[in-house]
Steps between C-alpha positions, in 0.01 A plus 500: 500500500472694821160650569321316221242226513342253260159340541369227269145372471354204316194630315234269369174563323411717208603844626619738232867594538458843344228592752702373796816671376315832457363476858842408639679780318238757604536399865874425500666690213854453635493122503615261230233250394533201272274207426658169400382150427461293818738240359780759540541410866329451833753644745485867596867494601594397144301789353647735761857421390428545130300816564790638707718465190249706303473767770879527525534524122231768497694701758826453311351585162589154370161345427481231233200686351358851510248413773566318828188287445650365177843455661334282765335283233833460320679397818228251596519346153883518494510661159562840343227448241164651598297268276668195659436635850132563430463150351687339789377677816245755382145474623266319266137605527285268706782321680621519858739787542733659750490868583838640599500833685828668592625827634558682826418281799231730643318531168500125440370439853222756440409327173492157669288637784255665260379164371494636144699197381244228552696180510704269712842628604778271388709332770858617546721194552857391437588489132535172318809431294312578178372829644856600594612416146225720357601789730862464387404482132289814540799682652726388217271675249634834621859388446420376152347834410818702569 
């Protein structure tokens, strides 16, 4: 989507998600944040495409869930069932995780520059065939809902 940006970081270590999320939301209240299991993907471009679906659905009033953060989890897991999404791609305590931050380009750039998300930024490379399939399946969820 025009004017939006997504940044993804691989986080390791024992940091508490609730503490990080509180700091992020205090500093950047207009951004969307989600934490997912690192096995969900390793390509920022993949997360950018799925997150764009969530941001568009949020703007259209057609989210798969009440909150954009949950919609993003559902799309990443390719399901409409929250419990399945959490089991499939949700962050499990103590494991490597990916922080997804999305919103207006300037805000995301400020967040990245702040260093508040301590982690390694994911590379943004061409999508594999399986990543394209996952992006397509995530998009189909909206069609199935109507």
